[in-house]
N, C-alpha and C positions, 0 to 999 in steps of 0.2 A: 274199318274202324280201329281194328287192333293195330294196324300199321301206323295209323295216325296217332294212337295213344302212345305207342312205343317211341314214335318220332318226337312227340311232345315231351315225354320224360327225358329223352336223350338231350333235347335242346336245353331243358331246365337244368340238367346235370352239368352241361357245358357252361351255362350261364353262372351256375353256382361256383364252379371251379374258377372261372374268370373273375368273379366277385372276390373269392377268397384270395386269389393271387394279387388282385388290385389292392385289397385291404392290407395284405402283407407288405406290399411295396410302399403303400402310403404310410403304414406304421413305421417301417424302416426309415423312410424319409423324415417323418415327424421326430422319431428318436434321434436321428442324426442332426436334425435342425436344432433340437433342444440341446444336444451335446455340444455342438459347435457354438451355439449361443452362449452356453456356460463357459466354454473355453475362451471365447472372445471377451466375455465379461471379466474372466480372471486375468486375461492378458491386459485388458484395459486397466484393471485394478492394479496389477503389478507395475505397469508403465506409470500410472498415476503415483504409486507409492515411491517408485524409483525417482521420479521427478521431484517429489516432495523431499525425499531423503537428500537428494543432490542440492536442493535449495537450502535445506537446513545446514548442510555442510558448508555451503557457500556463505551463509550468514556468519558462521564461525570465523572464516577468513576475514570477512569484512569487519567483524568486531576487533580482531587483532590489528588490522590496518588502522582502524579509527583510534585505537588505544595508542599505537605507535606514534600517530600524528600529534597526540596531545601530551605525551610524557615518555620518559625513558623506561623501557620495560625492565631494565636492571633494578629499578626501584621497587618493583612489585613483589617484595619479599613475602607478603601475606599469602600469595598463591604460587610462589616459585619454590623450587627445591634445589638446593646447592649440594650436590653429591661430591664435589671436588675435595671435600675435607676428609675423605675416608683414609684413615691412617694406614700407610704402607700399601695403598692400592692405587693403581693407575686408572682404574675404571671409574665411570661416572661422568656426568656432564651436567651443566646448568640447564634447567628447563622450566617452563611454566606449563602447568597442567590444570585444565579445567574439565573435570569428569562429569558427564551426564547433566549438563545444564538444560533445563526444559525450554523447548522452543515449539510453540503451537501444540500439535498432537504428538510430537516426538522429542528427542533430546539431541544435544550436540556435545561431543567431547573434543577438546582442543589441546594440542601439544605444540609448544613454541620452543625452538632451539636457536641459540645465537650462533650464526655461522662464523662469527669472528672469535668464537671460543676454540676454533680449530686452526690447523695449519693449511695455508692456501697453496695447493699444488700448482696452480697456474703461475705463481710468482717465482717458480724455480728458474724459469728463463725469462729475462726481461723482454717485453714486447717492443721496446724502443731501441735497446742496444744489442739484443739477441744474445747476450752473454748470460752465463749461469750465475745466479745470485748465491754466493757461497754461504751466506747466513741461512737461507732457506734450505740449501743442500745439507748443511749441518743439522738443521731442525729435523729434516726427514730421516736422516741417518740415526740420530739419537732417538727420535720417536719410535721408529720401527724396532730399534734394539730394545727399548724399554717395554715395548708391547710383545716382545718374544718372537719376532719374525726372524726366520733363518737369514743369516747375514749374506750368504751367496745369492739367495733369492731377492733380498732387499737391494743389493748392489745391481743386480741384473735389471730389476724393474726401474730403479732410479735412472740408470743409464739409458734405458729405453724410453723413459718418460721425457728425458732431455731431448732425445731425437724426435719424439712425438710433438713436442711443444715448439722447438726452434724453427725458424723460417728465414728466408732471405729478406732482410730489411734494408731498403734503399738508404744509403748514407750511414749505415751502422758501422761501428768499428770492426765488428766481426760479422761477416755475411752468413756464416754457418758455424755453430758451435757443437757439431755432432760429437757424440761420445762413441768411440770405437768399440766399447764393451757392450753397447746396447743394440737392439734391433733397429734397422734402418728401413727405408722404403722398399728396398729389394727383398728384405725378409718377408714383409707382409704380402708382397706381390707373388711370392713363391709358395704361399700356403694353398692348401686344397681348395679353400674358399677365399680367394684373394680379396684384399681391400687396400685402400690407400691410407698412408699415414696422414695425420691431421695437419701437421706443420702450422699449428696455431693453438690457441687456448682451448681448454676443455669446456664443453657446454654443460655437462652434468657429471656427477661423480661416477655414475654407472659406466661412463665412457672408458674409465681406466681398465675395465675388464677386457677391452680390446688390445691393451698394450702388453707386449711380451714381458713375462715375468710375473704377471698378476694371476693368482690362483684363487679359488673360492675361499680357502682357509685364510689366506693372506688378506683378502678383501674383508672378510668378517672381522678380522682383528683390528683393522685400521679405519673402517668406514665411519665410525663415530668421531674420529679425531682429525679428519682431513676434509677439505672443502674446495670448491671452485668458484664461489660466488663473490667474495669481497673484491674490491678494486685494487687492493694492495696487500702486502704481507703482514701487516701489523695485527697482533693478537690482542684480544680484549681480556685483560687480566681480571676484570670484574666477574667474568663468567667462565674462564678457561679451567678445565680440570687440571689436577696436579701434574699429570704426565706431559700435557701440552706446555704448561708453564715451564717445567724443567727443561724441555727441549729448547724452548725459546731462550731461556736464561743461559744455557750452555752455548747457544748460537751467538749470543751477544758478545762472546769473547772472540768472535771471528769477524774479519773484515768482509764486507759484502762483495768487494771487487777483487778479482784475481790480480796478484802482483802487489797488493797492499796488506797482505797478511802479517799480523804482528804476533799472533799466538794461536794455538789450536784449541778447539773446544775441549780436548782431552785435558787441558790445563785446568779446567774447572771441574773438580770432582763431583760425582753424583750427589754426595751428601751435602755439599755446599749449595748446589742448585735446589735440592730438596728443602733445605732450611729456609731459603729465600721464598720458595713456593708456599711452604707452611706458614710463614709469616704473613704472606699476602692473604692466604685463606683466613687467618685469624683476623686480619684487618677488615676484611669484607663482612665479617660477622657483625662488626660495629657500623661500618659505612659500606653500603652495597656497591657504590661506584668507586672504583679504584683507578685513579688517573696515573699516567706515566710518571709524573713527579713523585708520587707515593711509592711506586715500585722502585724507582732509582734510589729513593731515600732508604728503603728497606735493604736493598742490595748493598748500598754504601755502608750501612751499619753492620752487616753480616760479613761481607767480603771486601773490605776497604782495600786490602792489598791486591786484590784481583783486578781492580780498575775496569769493571764491566759496565759501570753506570752509563758511560757515553754510548756503548754498544747497544744498550737497551732502547735508545731512542729510535733505532731502526726496526725493532721487533715488537715493541709494545704500543698499543693504541693510546694515543695521547689523552683523549677525552674520557675514556672509560665507559663510553656509551656507544653501543654498536649501531650500525646502520643497515645491517642485513640479517634477516631471520628466516628460518624455514618453519612452515606451519603445516601441521597435519590436522585436518578437521574431519570428524566422522559424524555424519548425520544418521540418526537411527529412529525408525518408526517401529515401536515395540509391538508385541503380540506374540502369538505362538510361533509364527515364522516371520521374524523381524526383517525389514528391508534396510539395507545399509548403503549409504553413499559416502565415498571417501575422496577428499581433495587434498593434494599435496601441493603447496605453493611456496614460493620464495618471494619475500617482500623486502624492498630496499627503501630506506628512508634518507631523504636529503634535506638539509637545512638551508634556507635562503633568508638571511636576515633574521627576523624574529619569527618567521613562519616555517612550518615543516611540511614537506610533501612526501607521500608514500606512493610507491609504484610496484606493481606485481611483475616480476621478471621471469617467473617460471610458474606453470600451472599444469597439473596432471590430475585427471579424474579417473576413478574406477568404481 
């Protein structure tokens, strides 16, 4: 009897241990299940918020595109900021800013910048003749000088940029306009991490970081004043900052084609170019859209003896209304830990008769 009693107690003890172990395992599984359920819920919520923030940002881009289709953005002075009139300063640029506009449960902030308020790097080398445009060359030299870029570094980069852009064009007068002072294909192939030269137009501004001579400090100084998106070299004087206008005005004294030079941009002093730029800035305080005819009129009145009015036809946008803008749209779902969606887009406008069309030519999300 005693043996049976001991045996029964032993079995009950084993059962108790098994039950306790089972309960512990089940408890752990339940806790893990609850934890992972909460994690999945948070992940789903975060994904949902990210999607919402992205669509809010997307709505900002669509608003700009719709506005562009119906009117000239240069006319929207009530929400635009013209920083180009800073006395004695080369900084600043035209922009439209719409901060924290409510959209659903979140907000969107929009910044629009005219890409024609900048100098177009892609037009340094003609894609039809393969020759260097001397007006654009002058613009870049003058712009980099006025922005305080080291002259040796500037010359090296411009020469390398020419070699990066030019390519063999069938039937062109010059099959290759390589600059011996700049990096060529062999230079890039000899790097520790080699890559090929583009031999064609730049697709984005960040691409110039791959070109020999471009350094971080150099890039930071020029990034707000150069572009790659317009189809030609003409600068919009309705929106261009002082330093860009001065560079373009000085370049107007130069022939675009080699062999037809009549004078150097050095023949037009900085103070004369600045006086013309200041007069344009004053004029756009009254009338936001400044056509090429107005710029030529101003130049003629200030520097009649310089005879740069004709040269301005090549560097100043005729209509005063841009056709390409960069848009940064930020969608924000507020709260303690806000979720942000950012879209950077470039929009091009084209006119066909009485109607206008807009097209997104670049789109980046983060």
